[in-house]
Steps between C-alpha positions, in 0.01 A plus 500: 500500500583155355796468738269581795249232393779244457634586846154444650462166321849394610430589863173307489673194352775518764241522778323191366828306486584601858160384625557165334822427691422675827361187664822312426709788634298525821528127562874520431545774760300304756683175420824646640365575847193588702416861409276791589307679224729805499799264458339359184434848362856610577656192339292544185585871493873416516445296184312789338162329530287767660198354678252682720325347801167513316641254246701288741240425770240342267772291336629379838144407598451304175831318548410419862152376403661279235716338770824644363567731797429508868550769759564551867446803720807639677525773757651826381709740708356792305127431507241226463591139410609441142404228255806312370469284191670167435483278193349151538641179355230517233606860433862391447391240243277756328784757497739250342239426231461875436877546474526214250212642294658847512836369371326314218298809410807726494683253276203478263454878486872549439486257207225706343616852585880498476629568153721228357805731480465582874528137615 
């Protein structure tokens, strides 16, 4: 029973950590090229970050409303036009700031969590 409770707590903590870095990961994917929503989901999935459309669409809208992304509609051979996302110049600056903050955070956490004999 204790193991089950610890597993649940661990999964919850991992989910919270993933949510915290998801924005940076999405911007990173979009910074490489103009992409369609399913491309973002696939790229994150390849990196073992599973994201569903119900999570991704609101985040893309927030990022667009903040001026960090923009989109264009493109015709699709297999159906209606598709919305393709592209990072803005402001988004690139924001992403670089996030990457710097992430590196600093990882270094700080490592200092606290890695045992001295593991360094």
